[in-house]
C-alpha positions as CSV (number, residue, x, y, z in Angstrom):
1,Q,259.5,-4.1,-97.7
2,D,256.8,-4.0,-100.4
3,D,256.0,-0.3,-100.3
4,R,254.4,0.5,-103.7
5,H,253.2,4.1,-103.1
6,V,250.0,3.3,-105.0
7,V,248.7,6.9,-104.8
8,N,252.0,8.3,-106.1
9,R,251.8,5.8,-109.0
10,W,248.3,6.9,-109.9
11,S,249.4,10.6,-109.8
12,E,252.3,9.8,-112.1
13,L,250.1,7.9,-114.5
14,A,247.7,10.8,-114.7
15,E,250.5,13.3,-115.4
16,Q,252.1,11.1,-118.0
17,H,248.9,10.4,-120.0
18,G,246.8,13.5,-119.2
19,L,244.2,11.6,-117.3
20,D,241.4,13.3,-115.2
21,M,241.7,11.6,-111.8
22,V,238.3,12.2,-110.2
23,V,237.4,11.2,-106.7
24,C,233.7,10.9,-105.8
25,V,232.7,13.7,-103.4
26,A,230.7,11.3,-101.2
27,A,233.5,8.8,-101.0
28,A,236.0,11.6,-100.3
29,Q,233.8,12.9,-97.4
30,R,233.5,9.5,-95.9
31,R,237.3,9.2,-95.9
32,G,238.1,12.7,-94.8
33,I,239.7,13.7,-98.2
34,L,239.5,17.4,-98.9
35,D,240.5,19.6,-101.9
36,A,241.1,23.3,-101.3
37,D,237.4,24.2,-101.9
38,E,236.1,21.5,-99.5
39,A,238.7,22.4,-96.9
40,K,237.6,26.1,-97.0
41,R,233.9,25.1,-96.9
42,N,234.5,22.9,-93.8
43,G,236.7,25.5,-92.0
44,K,239.9,23.3,-92.3
45,D,243.4,24.7,-92.7
46,G,244.3,22.9,-95.9
47,D,243.6,20.1,-98.3
48,N,244.9,16.6,-98.3
49,I,244.0,15.2,-101.7
50,A,246.9,13.7,-103.6
51,P,248.5,15.6,-106.5
52,G,246.7,15.1,-109.8
53,F,243.3,14.2,-108.2
54,R,240.2,16.3,-107.9
55,I,236.8,15.9,-106.2
56,S,233.6,15.9,-108.2
57,G,230.0,14.7,-108.0
58,L,227.7,12.3,-109.7
59,G,226.7,14.8,-112.4
60,Q,230.2,14.6,-113.9
61,L,230.1,10.8,-113.9
62,I,226.7,10.8,-115.7
63,E,228.0,13.3,-118.3
64,A,231.2,11.3,-118.9
65,G,229.1,8.1,-119.3
66,I,227.0,9.8,-121.9
67,Q,230.0,11.0,-123.9
68,A,232.2,7.9,-123.5
69,D,232.2,4.7,-125.5
70,R,233.1,2.8,-122.2
71,L,233.3,3.3,-118.5
72,L,235.9,1.6,-116.2
73,V,235.1,1.4,-112.5
74,F,237.6,0.0,-109.9
75,G,236.3,-1.4,-106.7
76,D,232.8,-2.3,-105.5
């Protein structure tokens, strides 16, 4: 079976290289992904975001784009 555990591999990559793995807050909401703060705000018992990931908004993306020499985007 070709079970690659993609999320686990991203988490490992982030830990090994000190990467900031940020999930767009709007995309997370559409998919039901919650960190501890979002879970509390929505009256849920706990979070379900993968280890090493965190949720942030468009402001952080803009700030990162201003400071970076390049921006990589995966997906559409």
